[in-house]
Each structure stands twice: as C-alpha cells, then as structure tokens.
Z-matrix of the N, CA and C atoms (Angstrom, degrees):
N
C 1 1.457
C 2 1.525 1 108.76
N 3 1.319 2 115.42 1 134.73
C 4 1.454 3 119.61 2 178.78
C 5 1.525 4 110.21 3 -101.68
N 6 1.330 5 116.17 4 158.37
C 7 1.460 6 122.05 5 -179.83
C 8 1.523 7 109.46 6 -130.40
N 9 1.323 8 117.64 7 77.90
C 10 1.465 9 118.56 8 178.22
C 11 1.525 10 110.14 9 -67.38
N 12 1.317 11 115.31 10 153.64
C 13 1.456 12 119.60 11 177.48
C 14 1.528 13 109.70 12 -72.66
N 15 1.316 14 116.05 13 162.65
C 16 1.461 15 120.81 14 174.78
C 17 1.519 16 109.75 15 -58.06
N 18 1.335 17 116.40 16 -40.91
C 19 1.462 18 120.14 17 179.72
C 20 1.529 19 110.96 18 -61.81
N 21 1.328 20 117.54 19 -44.38
C 22 1.464 21 120.14 20 177.38
C 23 1.523 22 111.50 21 -59.22
N 24 1.318 23 115.64 22 -46.58
C 25 1.465 24 119.62 23 -177.62
C 26 1.516 25 112.07 24 -66.32
N 27 1.327 26 117.02 25 -45.59
C 28 1.468 27 118.68 26 -177.67
C 29 1.522 28 111.14 27 -67.00
N 30 1.347 29 117.41 28 -38.92
C 31 1.464 30 119.87 29 176.99
C 32 1.525 31 111.18 30 -63.72
N 33 1.325 32 115.90 31 -43.49
C 34 1.466 33 120.18 32 -179.77
C 35 1.521 34 110.69 33 -64.28
N 36 1.320 35 116.75 34 -46.87
C 37 1.460 36 120.10 35 -179.03
C 38 1.527 37 110.66 36 -61.20
N 39 1.328 38 116.95 37 -43.24
C 40 1.462 39 121.09 38 179.36
C 41 1.528 40 110.59 39 -63.17
N 42 1.333 41 116.83 40 -45.31
C 43 1.473 42 120.95 41 179.38
C 44 1.523 43 111.28 42 -60.30
N 45 1.331 44 117.14 43 -35.52
C 46 1.463 45 121.21 44 -179.76
C 47 1.532 46 112.69 45 -81.53
N 48 1.345 47 116.19 46 -1.20
C 49 1.461 48 119.94 47 178.47
C 50 1.514 49 114.20 48 85.00
N 51 1.326 50 117.40 49 17.20
C 52 1.459 51 121.78 50 -179.34
C 53 1.523 52 110.50 51 -94.32
N 54 1.295 53 115.54 52 149.63
C 55 1.456 54 121.67 53 178.22
C 56 1.530 55 110.04 54 -78.21
N 57 1.328 56 116.45 55 138.46
C 58 1.463 57 122.96 56 173.26
C 59 1.521 58 106.54 57 -113.42
N 60 1.313 59 116.66 58 121.47
C 61 1.469 60 121.40 59 -177.54
C 62 1.529 61 109.61 60 -86.14
N 63 1.337 62 116.18 61 131.09
C 64 1.468 63 120.32 62 -177.25
C 65 1.529 64 112.62 63 -127.17
N 66 1.329 65 117.71 64 11.22
C 67 1.461 66 120.66 65 -178.22
C 68 1.511 67 113.81 66 -108.36
N 69 1.332 68 117.45 67 31.04
C 70 1.460 69 120.81 68 179.05
C 71 1.523 70 113.13 69 98.84
N 72 1.338 71 117.45 70 -13.87
C 73 1.463 72 119.71 71 178.40
C 74 1.525 73 109.70 72 -68.34
N 75 1.318 74 115.87 73 158.70
C 76 1.451 75 120.60 74 177.72
C 77 1.525 76 110.32 75 -85.48
N 78 1.313 77 116.30 76 132.52
C 79 1.460 78 122.77 77 168.51
C 80 1.523 79 105.99 78 -98.28
N 81 1.316 80 117.35 79 112.58
C 82 1.460 81 122.94 80 179.89
C 83 1.523 82 107.21 81 -104.82
N 84 1.328 83 116.39 82 116.72
C 85 1.462 84 120.61 83 -172.30
C 86 1.524 85 110.04 84 -129.55
N 87 1.320 86 115.82 85 126.65
C 88 1.455 87 121.60 86 171.81
C 89 1.517 88 108.64 87 -100.50
N 90 1.322 89 116.56 88 138.76
C 91 1.467 90 121.36 89 178.56
C 92 1.528 91 107.76 90 -119.86
N 93 1.329 92 115.71 91 110.24
C 94 1.468 93 122.08 92 -178.65
C 95 1.524 94 109.53 93 -83.67
N 96 1.333 95 115.68 94 126.43
C 97 1.463 96 121.30 95 -175.67
C 98 1.524 97 112.85 96 -68.86
N 99 1.303 98 119.02 97 -43.86
C 100 1.459 99 121.31 98 -178.04
C 101 1.503 100 110.77 99 -173.73
N 102 1.331 101 116.79 100 -168.10
C 103 1.458 102 120.11 101 -177.44
C 104 1.523 103 112.87 102 -99.89
N 105 1.330 104 117.61 103 -7.28
C 106 1.466 105 121.24 104 175.39
C 107 1.529 106 107.52 105 -86.30
N 108 1.326 107 117.44 106 122.18
C 109 1.463 108 121.37 107 -176.67
C 110 1.521 109 109.10 108 -87.96
N 111 1.319 110 116.78 109 116.02
C 112 1.463 111 122.43 110 -176.52
C 113 1.520 112 112.42 111 -86.93
N 114 1.329 113 117.06 112 -13.59
C 115 1.472 114 123.08 113 -173.01
C 116 1.528 115 110.77 114 66.97
N 117 1.338 116 116.43 115 21.31
C 118 1.457 117 123.07 116 177.36
C 119 1.531 118 108.61 117 -121.25
N 120 1.305 119 115.37 118 163.68
C 121 1.459 120 120.90 119 178.13
C 122 1.527 121 108.66 120 -86.71
N 123 1.333 122 116.53 121 71.90
C 124 1.461 123 120.22 122 -175.60
C 125 1.523 124 113.64 123 -110.17
N 126 1.327 125 116.99 124 10.80
C 127 1.456 126 121.03 125 170.21
C 128 1.531 127 107.43 126 -92.57
N 129 1.324 128 116.60 127 175.40
C 130 1.467 129 120.84 128 -176.21
C 131 1.521 130 110.85 129 -125.61
N 132 1.322 131 115.98 130 133.31
C 133 1.464 132 122.02 131 170.64
C 134 1.518 133 106.36 132 -103.39
N 135 1.321 134 116.42 133 125.70
C 136 1.459 135 121.36 134 179.63
C 137 1.524 136 109.17 135 -118.42
N 138 1.311 137 115.58 136 130.78
C 139 1.457 138 121.92 137 172.79
C 140 1.518 139 106.83 138 -111.37
N 141 1.324 140 116.33 139 127.05
C 142 1.472 141 121.51 140 176.59
C 143 1.529 142 108.01 141 -130.11
N 144 1.316 143 115.61 142 139.53
C 145 1.461 144 120.46 143 174.08
C 146 1.533 145 107.77 144 -144.10
N 147 1.327 146 115.61 145 137.03
C 148 1.458 147 121.00 146 -179.25
C 149 1.525 148 108.35 147 -115.43
N 150 1.315 149 115.79 148 120.19
C 151 1.460 150 121.86 149 178.69
C 152 1.511 151 107.43 150 -127.51
N 153 1.339 152 116.75 151 119.25
C 154 1.465 153 122.25 152 179.96
C 155 1.533 154 111.97 153 53.73
N 156 1.334 155 115.91 154 40.66
C 157 1.451 156 120.78 155 176.59
C 158 1.517 157 115.35 156 80.82
N 159 1.310 158 118.10 157 -2.61
C 160 1.468 159 122.23 158 179.35
C 161 1.526 160 109.58 159 -104.63
N 162 1.334 161 116.61 160 130.27
C 163 1.461 162 121.99 161 -178.89
C 164 1.522 163 111.83 162 -95.65
N 165 1.307 164 115.98 163 133.04
C 166 1.468 165 123.65 164 169.08
C 167 1.518 166 105.53 165 -105.03
N 168 1.338 167 117.31 166 131.69
C 169 1.467 168 120.14 167 178.83
C 170 1.518 169 109.86 168 -133.78
N 171 1.315 170 115.38 169 150.35
C 172 1.465 171 122.41 170 173.15
C 173 1.523 172 107.33 171 -146.02
N 174 1.321 173 116.31 172 144.59
C 175 1.461 174 122.76 173 -179.33
C 176 1.524 175 108.69 174 -128.97
N 177 1.323 176 116.61 175 130.63
C 178 1.458 177 120.64 176 -178.04
C 179 1.521 178 110.66 177 -136.25
N 180 1.343 179 117.80 178 146.55
C 181 1.463 180 120.25 179 175.60
C 182 1.528 181 110.61 180 -68.43
N 183 1.329 182 114.34 181 140.17
C 184 1.464 183 119.84 182 -179.18
C 185 1.521 184 109.08 183 -153.57
N 186 1.317 185 115.92 184 177.88
C 187 1.451 186 121.64 185 168.34
C 188 1.525 187 108.71 186 -124.34
N 189 1.328 188 115.13 187 141.09
C 190 1.463 189 120.92 188 173.83
C 191 1.526 190 109.61 189 -109.41
N 192 1.339 191 115.96 190 4.52
C 193 1.467 192 121.41 191 -176.80
C 194 1.528 193 110.10 192 -123.14
N 195 1.309 194 117.18 193 152.03
C 196 1.465 195 120.26 194 176.35
C 197 1.528 196 110.94 195 -64.66
N 198 1.328 197 116.40 196 154.69
C 199 1.456 198 121.54 197 174.78
C 200 1.519 199 110.73 198 -71.58
N 201 1.327 200 114.57 199 162.04
C 202 1.463 201 120.40 200 -177.22
C 203 1.527 202 113.66 201 -53.84
N 204 1.343 203 119.88 202 -44.39
C 205 1.472 204 117.55 203 -178.43
C 206 1.532 205 112.69 204 -58.36
N 207 1.329 206 117.17 205 -36.13
C 208 1.470 207 120.41 206 179.71
C 209 1.525 208 111.48 207 -74.36
N 210 1.331 209 117.23 208 -35.40
C 211 1.466 210 119.45 209 177.10
C 212 1.524 211 111.14 210 -69.43
N 213 1.327 212 116.12 211 -39.26
C 214 1.465 213 120.70 212 -176.50
C 215 1.525 214 113.00 213 -74.31
N 216 1.322 215 116.78 214 -32.70
C 217 1.471 216 121.10 215 -174.53
C 218 1.520 217 111.41 216 -132.78
N 219 1.318 218 116.67 217 47.66
C 220 1.455 219 121.39 218 -177.53
C 221 1.522 220 112.21 219 -77.14
N 222 1.324 221 115.67 220 178.81
C 223 1.455 222 119.80 221 178.34
C 224 1.529 223 111.45 222 -65.37
N 225 1.310 224 117.08 223 163.18
C 226 1.470 225 122.49 224 -176.59
C 227 1.526 226 111.79 225 -56.29
N 228 1.325 227 117.34 226 -37.81
C 229 1.471 228 119.37 227 -178.85
C 230 1.521 229 112.64 228 -77.50
N 231 1.343 230 117.35 229 -8.86
C 232 1.453 231 121.84 230 177.82
C 233 1.519 232 112.46 231 110.86
N 234 1.316 233 115.45 232 152.59
C 235 1.460 234 122.11 233 178.49
C 236 1.525 235 109.46 234 -76.24
N 237 1.328 236 116.44 235 137.00
C 238 1.463 237 121.49 236 -178.74
C 239 1.524 238 110.92 237 -73.41
N 240 1.331 239 115.68 238 132.79
C 241 1.472 240 123.69 239 174.75
C 242 1.526 241 105.79 240 -129.30
N 243 1.328 242 117.43 241 115.58
C 244 1.457 243 120.54 242 -177.41
C 245 1.525 244 110.67 243 -59.47
N 246 1.331 245 115.96 244 131.06
C 247 1.461 246 122.46 245 178.59
C 248 1.526 247 109.10 246 -76.92
N 249 1.335 248 116.06 247 142.46
C 250 1.458 249 119.56 248 175.61
C 251 1.523 250 108.89 249 -60.76
N 252 1.318 251 116.23 250 143.04
C 253 1.455 252 121.89 251 179.69
C 254 1.514 253 109.83 252 155.10
N 255 1.319 254 115.16 253 -175.53
C 256 1.465 255 120.71 254 178.69
C 257 1.511 256 108.30 255 -114.20
N 258 1.331 257 115.57 256 131.07
C 259 1.454 258 122.45 257 -177.46
C 260 1.530 259 108.17 258 -114.94
N 261 1.348 260 114.03 259 90.10
C 262 1.468 261 121.25 260 -175.27
C 263 1.523 262 110.60 261 -67.40
N 264 1.320 263 115.88 262 125.45
C 265 1.459 264 121.48 263 176.45
C 266 1.515 265 114.36 264 57.10
N 267 1.321 266 117.48 265 30.94
C 268 1.469 267 120.78 266 -174.83
C 269 1.524 268 113.43 267 -93.40
N 270 1.343 269 117.94 268 0.14
C 271 1.462 270 120.51 269 -177.00
C 272 1.522 271 111.46 270 -132.99
N 273 1.321 272 114.79 271 148.24
C 274 1.467 273 121.85 272 175.77
C 275 1.524 274 107.96 273 -143.73
N 276 1.312 275 115.68 274 165.30
C 277 1.461 276 119.63 275 175.24
C 278 1.526 277 107.91 276 -76.08
N 279 1.309 278 115.73 277 128.23
C 280 1.462 279 122.77 278 179.42
C 281 1.519 280 108.20 279 -160.14
N 282 1.321 281 116.75 280 -164.76
C 283 1.457 282 120.90 281 -179.64
C 284 1.526 283 110.59 282 -102.06
N 285 1.325 284 116.06 283 128.40
C 286 1.465 285 120.34 284 174.85
C 287 1.520 286 108.04 285 -77.80
N 288 1.319 287 116.34 286 116.48
C 289 1.464 288 123.77 287 -178.39
C 290 1.529 289 111.85 288 50.23
N 291 1.339 290 116.03 289 33.07
C 292 1.464 291 121.55 290 178.09
C 293 1.515 292 114.56 291 70.15
N 294 1.339 293 117.85 292 12.68
C 295 1.460 294 120.24 293 -171.93
C 296 1.524 295 115.24 294 -106.47
N 297 1.318 296 119.25 295 -45.93
C 298 1.469 297 121.02 296 -175.22
C 299 1.526 298 108.62 297 -153.48
N 300 1.361 299 116.91 298 155.10
C 301 1.465 300 119.77 299 -179.49
C 302 1.524 301 111.98 300 -62.16
N 303 1.324 302 114.25 301 136.93
C 304 1.458 303 122.56 302 179.33
C 305 1.515 304 107.54 303 -154.65
N 306 1.325 305 116.62 304 -179.29
C 307 1.464 306 120.63 305 171.79
C 308 1.520 307 106.24 306 -94.83
N 309 1.311 308 115.32 307 112.49
C 310 1.458 309 120.44 308 -173.82
C 311 1.520 310 110.49 309 -107.82
N 312 1.320 311 114.64 310 152.78
C 313 1.456 312 120.40 311 -177.37
C 314 1.522 313 110.29 312 -63.93
N 315 1.348 314 115.37 313 126.10
C 316 1.462 315 122.03 314 -179.62
C 317 1.519 316 111.99 315 -124.25
N 318 1.324 317 116.38 316 -2.12
C 319 1.456 318 121.88 317 179.38
C 320 1.512 319 108.26 318 -146.58
N 321 1.327 320 117.09 319 167.97
C 322 1.467 321 119.01 320 -177.68
C 323 1.525 322 112.46 321 -67.62
N 324 1.322 323 114.90 322 145.24
C 325 1.454 324 123.26 323 172.85
C 326 1.527 325 107.39 324 -130.77
N 327 1.320 326 116.11 325 165.89
C 328 1.463 327 120.44 326 177.97
C 329 1.521 328 109.11 327 -111.24
N 330 1.323 329 115.47 328 131.17
C 331 1.462 330 121.60 329 177.26
C 332 1.521 331 109.15 330 -121.63
N 333 1.324 332 113.87 331 154.94
C 334 1.463 333 120.46 332 167.26
C 335 1.520 334 106.05 333 -94.85
N 336 1.324 335 116.32 334 157.77
C 337 1.459 336 121.19 335 176.57
C 338 1.525 337 109.06 336 -113.35
N 339 1.335 338 114.80 337 108.01
C 340 1.463 339 121.31 338 -179.72
C 341 1.528 340 107.44 339 -90.56
N 342 1.332 341 116.93 340 116.47
C 343 1.459 342 121.43 341 -171.69
C 344 1.522 343 115.87 342 -110.39
N 345 1.337 344 118.40 343 -14.86
C 346 1.462 345 116.91 344 -166.20
C 347 1.526 346 115.98 345 -90.47
N 348 1.318 347 119.93 346 -2.02
C 349 1.458 348 122.05 347 172.41
C 350 1.516 349 116.24 348 77.58
N 351 1.342 350 118.37 349 10.54
C 352 1.461 351 118.71 350 177.36
C 353 1.531 352 109.49 351 -96.39
N 354 1.321 353 116.43 352 -171.21
C 355 1.462 354 121.03 353 -176.02
C 356 1.518 355 112.88 354 -104.55
N 357 1.307 356 116.71 355 21.99
C 358 1.460 357 122.49 356 173.42
C 359 1.517 358 108.61 357 -110.79
N 360 1.327 359 116.21 358 137.24
C 361 1.458 360 119.60 359 177.40
C 362 1.525 361 109.12 360 -73.38
N 363 1.309 362 116.00 361 121.61
C 364 1.461 363 121.53 362 175.91
C 365 1.515 364 107.41 363 -95.99
N 366 1.320 365 116.06 364 104.17
C 367 1.454 366 121.82 365 -173.18
C 368 1.525 367 109.09 366 -91.23
N 369 1.329 368 114.43 367 73.89
C 370 1.463 369 122.15 368 -179.46
C 371 1.523 370 108.58 369 -147.48
N 372 1.306 371 116.80 370 176.04
C 373 1.469 372 122.51 371 -179.63
C 374 1.528 373 112.29 372 56.89
N 375 1.353 374 118.86 373 55.51
C 376 1.465 375 120.32 374 -178.59
C 377 1.524 376 111.99 375 -66.83
N 378 1.320 377 113.79 376 148.18
C 379 1.465 378 121.82 377 -179.99
C 380 1.532 379 106.95 378 -146.64
N 381 1.307 380 117.30 379 133.59
C 382 1.464 381 121.48 380 -179.09
C 383 1.520 382 109.72 381 -112.67
N 384 1.335 383 116.00 382 136.62
C 385 1.463 384 120.21 383 178.95
C 386 1.510 385 111.63 384 165.04
N 387 1.317 386 114.28 385 -155.58
C 388 1.462 387 123.14 386 -179.35
C 389 1.532 388 107.89 387 -107.46
N 390 1.339 389 116.29 388 115.18
C 391 1.458 390 120.92 389 -174.62
C 392 1.528 391 112.96 390 -126.96
N 393 1.324 392 117.51 391 3.81
C 394 1.461 393 119.62 392 -176.29
C 395 1.518 394 112.20 393 71.32
N 396 1.343 395 116.75 394 34.71
C 397 1.468 396 121.43 395 177.42
C 398 1.533 397 106.71 396 -82.69
N 399 1.320 398 115.38 397 89.70
C 400 1.459 399 121.93 398 -175.59
C 401 1.520 400 111.95 399 -94.12
N 402 1.325 401 115.09 400 167.37
C 403 1.466 402 122.60 401 171.09
C 404 1.522 403 105.09 402 -110.42
N 405 1.329 404 116.07 403 111.32
C 406 1.465 405 119.71 404 -174.24
C 407 1.521 406 110.11 405 -144.30
N 408 1.317 407 116.92 406 -172.63
C 409 1.462 408 122.69 407 -178.86
C 410 1.522 409 110.01 408 -104.67
N 411 1.320 410 114.31 409 166.43
C 412 1.463 411 119.99 410 171.47
C 413 1.534 412 106.24 411 -81.39
N 414 1.291 413 119.64 412 -126.21
C 415 1.464 414 121.51 413 -179.00
C 416 1.515 415 112.90 414 -64.55
N 417 1.313 416 115.84 415 161.74
C 418 1.453 417 120.81 416 -177.88
C 419 1.507 418 114.51 417 -94.55
N 420 1.345 419 118.15 418 -11.87
C 421 1.456 420 120.28 419 -173.21
C 422 1.528 421 114.18 420 -102.01
N 423 1.320 422 117.78 421 -35.58
C 424 1.464 423 120.95 422 -175.73
C 425 1.528 424 109.05 423 -154.00
N 426 1.339 425 117.00 424 164.81
C 427 1.470 426 119.01 425 178.18
C 428 1.529 427 111.17 426 -61.45
N 429 1.309 428 115.92 427 143.51
C 430 1.463 429 121.80 428 177.27
C 431 1.524 430 109.12 429 -98.15
N 432 1.323 431 116.16 430 147.13
C 433 1.454 432 122.15 431 179.10
C 434 1.525 433 110.24 432 -100.19
N 435 1.332 434 116.44 433 -43.38
C 436 1.457 435 121.05 434 -179.31
C 437 1.523 436 110.01 435 -105.10
N 438 1.322 437 115.55 436 145.13
C 439 1.462 438 120.68 437 -179.23
C 440 1.521 439 110.67 438 -74.43
N 441 1.340 440 117.14 439 -50.22
C 442 1.456 441 123.32 440 -179.70
C 443 1.526 442 111.58 441 44.11
N 444 1.316 443 117.65 442 -117.31
C 445 1.475 444 120.91 443 -175.52
C 446 1.536 445 113.79 444 -92.63
N 447 1.341 446 117.36 445 4.80
C 448 1.459 447 119.14 446 -179.96
C 449 1.523 448 112.18 447 -68.17
N 450 1.325 449 118.08 448 -22.36
C 451 1.466 450 119.14 449 179.87
C 452 1.517 451 111.29 450 -135.65
N 453 1.336 452 114.06 451 126.07
C 454 1.468 453 121.81 452 171.40
C 455 1.527 454 108.60 453 -109.53
N 456 1.337 455 116.11 454 20.55
C 457 1.458 456 121.85 455 -178.54
C 458 1.515 457 112.46 456 136.81
N 459 1.338 458 117.03 457 -12.06
C 460 1.466 459 121.64 458 178.44
C 461 1.525 460 110.32 459 -71.73
N 462 1.308 461 115.29 460 167.30
C 463 1.456 462 123.93 461 174.51
C 464 1.526 463 105.39 462 -97.96
N 465 1.337 464 117.62 463 115.01
C 466 1.463 465 120.77 464 -165.84
C 467 1.524 466 111.48 465 -124.79
N 468 1.338 467 116.18 466 125.05
C 469 1.455 468 122.38 467 175.16
C 470 1.527 469 109.16 468 -82.52
N 471 1.325 470 116.52 469 140.53
C 472 1.463 471 122.03 470 -174.68
C 473 1.525 472 113.06 471 -74.01
N 474 1.328 473 117.22 472 -35.33
C 475 1.467 474 121.63 473 -170.24
C 476 1.523 475 110.43 474 -108.52
N 477 1.343 476 117.82 475 124.67
C 478 1.463 477 119.77 476 -179.98
C 479 1.534 478 113.02 477 -63.00
N 480 1.336 479 118.05 478 -27.08
C 481 1.466 480 119.98 479 178.12
C 482 1.528 481 110.92 480 -71.09
N 483 1.334 482 117.11 481 -40.50
C 484 1.465 483 120.35 482 174.67
C 485 1.522 484 109.98 483 -60.82
N 486 1.319 485 115.33 484 -43.71
C 487 1.457 486 119.89 485 -178.89
C 488 1.531 487 110.84 486 -65.06
N 489 1.327 488 117.33 487 -39.46
C 490 1.469 489 120.95 488 178.01
C 491 1.527 490 110.35 489 -61.07
N 492 1.336 491 116.97 490 -40.18
C 493 1.464 492 120.42 491 177.39
C 494 1.524 493 110.57 492 -65.69
N 495 1.328 494 117.54 493 -43.25
C 496 1.469 495 120.77 494 176.20
C 497 1.524 496 110.55 495 -56.07
N 498 1.305 497 117.44 496 -47.13
C 499 1.465 498 120.25 497 -177.77
C 500 1.527 499 111.31 498 -67.72
N 501 1.328 500 117.66 499 -36.98
C 502 1.474 501 120.47 500 177.23
C 503 1.524 502 109.80 501 -63.20
N 504 1.332 503 117.53 502 -42.85
C 505 1.463 504 120.66 503 178.53
C 506 1.527 505 111.27 504 -67.59
N 507 1.314 506 117.05 505 -36.53
C 508 1.467 507 120.56 506 177.43
C 509 1.526 508 110.49 507 -64.30
N 510 1.324 509 116.80 508 -45.89
C 511 1.477 510 120.18 509 178.76
C 512 1.529 511 111.00 510 -63.68
N 513 1.332 512 116.10 511 -41.68
C 514 1.464 513 120.60 512 179.36
C 515 1.525 514 110.79 513 -62.55
N 516 1.314 515 117.15 514 -40.03
C 517 1.470 516 120.51 515 -178.93
C 518 1.522 517 111.65 516 -64.48
N 519 1.323 518 117.14 517 -28.11
C 520 1.465 519 119.77 518 179.71
C 521 1.524 520 112.18 519 -71.46
N 522 1.320 521 117.82 520 -18.39
C 523 1.462 522 120.59 521 176.63
C 524 1.527 523 110.50 522 -70.76
N 525 1.326 524 115.92 523 -28.80
C 526 1.453 525 121.17 524 -178.92
C 527 1.524 526 111.20 525 -91.76
N 528 1.314 527 116.50 526 -44.93
C 529 1.465 528 121.62 527 -177.55
C 530 1.514 529 108.33 528 -134.44
N 531 1.305 530 116.68 529 126.26
C 532 1.457 531 120.48 530 178.38
C 533 1.527 532 107.86 531 -91.17
N 534 1.314 533 117.33 532 97.50
C 535 1.448 534 120.94 533 -177.11
C 536 1.524 535 110.71 534 -146.60
N 537 1.288 536 113.49 535 165.65
C 538 1.452 537 120.00 536 170.93
C 539 1.524 538 107.85 537 -83.25
N 540 1.311 539 116.56 538 158.76
C 541 1.458 540 121.18 539 -177.01
C 542 1.523 541 110.78 540 -94.77
N 543 1.321 542 115.17 541 143.23
C 544 1.459 543 122.73 542 176.83
C 545 1.518 544 108.43 543 -103.21
N 546 1.328 545 116.15 544 136.63
C 547 1.462 546 121.57 545 176.96
C 548 1.515 547 108.30 546 -120.04
N 549 1.326 548 115.56 547 133.46
C 550 1.457 549 122.53 548 179.42
C 551 1.518 550 108.58 549 -119.30
N 552 1.322 551 116.66 550 128.35
C 553 1.457 552 121.65 551 177.98
C 554 1.525 553 108.65 552 -116.40
N 555 1.340 554 115.46 553 123.24
C 556 1.467 555 120.91 554 178.47
C 557 1.525 556 108.69 555 -126.25
N 558 1.327 557 114.90 556 169.81
C 559 1.464 558 120.57 557 174.83
C 560 1.528 559 109.06 558 -96.56
N 561 1.307 560 116.05 559 149.21
C 562 1.468 561 120.10 560 176.57
C 563 1.533 562 110.06 561 -57.05
N 564 1.331 563 116.32 562 -36.09
C 565 1.464 564 120.35 563 -179.48
C 566 1.529 565 113.23 564 -68.15
N 567 1.347 566 117.34 565 -15.03
C 568 1.468 567 121.13 566 177.20
C 569 1.522 568 112.55 567 -76.45
N 570 1.328 569 117.60 568 -20.99
C 571 1.464 570 120.76 569 -171.76
C 572 1.521 571 112.08 570 -63.43
N 573 1.326 572 114.49 571 134.79
C 574 1.456 573 120.30 572 175.42
C 575 1.513 574 109.10 573 -83.70
N 576 1.319 575 116.63 574 141.22
C 577 1.464 576 121.68 575 -177.12
C 578 1.477 577 114.78 576 -80.39
C-alpha cells in the first residue's frame, strides 16, 4: 500500500481534470497498483477532507480489481473492472446486497469487461451504466488477505475496522452537507512525485 502526500494527490487529480473538494466534503480516492491482479488487497483507498485549510487523510488497503474466481469464471459478457476516472455524485449510503450499510452506486460508472479468464486486467470493451459497483468491506470479523470472492468488480476495503471508520466519516459528513459522494480512481503510475 502506498501513501502519497495530499500535495501529490491533489496535483495528480487536478492534472487529470478531476475535481478536488476543499470545503469539508470527502475526497474518496482509489489508487490502482497495476494491471496484474494479485488477488491481494494491494491497492490503496485514500480519504481526504479539507476543513478550514487543514487536511485530514487516511489510507487503507483495498482492491480495485475483481478476485481471481470472478476473473476466471465471470459472466459471458466479461467481469466488470471499474475504469479509472472521477464519478461525481455516483455514490450514496445504502445497503450492499441488502446486507449492511456501504457506499452504493447511485449514478452511472464506466467499467471494462474482462472476458479472457486470466489474471491480467484487460482494459477494453468499456460500458457505462448501473452495475452495482459498490464500495464495501471484505469480511465482517477480521481483515482479509485474499480478495477471492469479496469483489466481482466492487471497490473493497480489506479491514472491517477501516471500513467502519469510512462509514462513520461518511455519515458524519452528511450532517454538514447533504450530498452524494464522489469516487475517483487513478493509477499509481499517474501520481506526481
């Protein structure tokens, strides 16, 4: 897991044409390590919020790619892999698969369809729409090491305690501003030094 500085992230997001929120809103950023899927939580979820010029940041292990079982035996049209980009107002607090509170897809996102069953992300065949690409946790009892079936295309945090903190901060932010959440996905190679 990498820990870029706020300056690195804000410069990178600005260069890529993404909005950086500085009025207390949450900046939710996924950083994809590469195109080889390790089936491990080796990507980074970054939460940034700026209040009165002061930045709060948190970094947690996550996956931005489906687990091996979903890549190997996905649907005929291909397993969904979220495309890098910024999804303004595309998430809200809701129930992940009707089971527990999470950040669920509330607006269109773009996914690639990986069809060949290997462990490399095939970033082709883009499709935009509603696919249930949620931001949720892996297991509920302890941190997970392997992704396996925890992700079929969702953005998944490895540790339920990290995820609980994310959800607490998301709920708290709604007391100040009633808005949908924006999620930005970038590549590690995009980061400015």
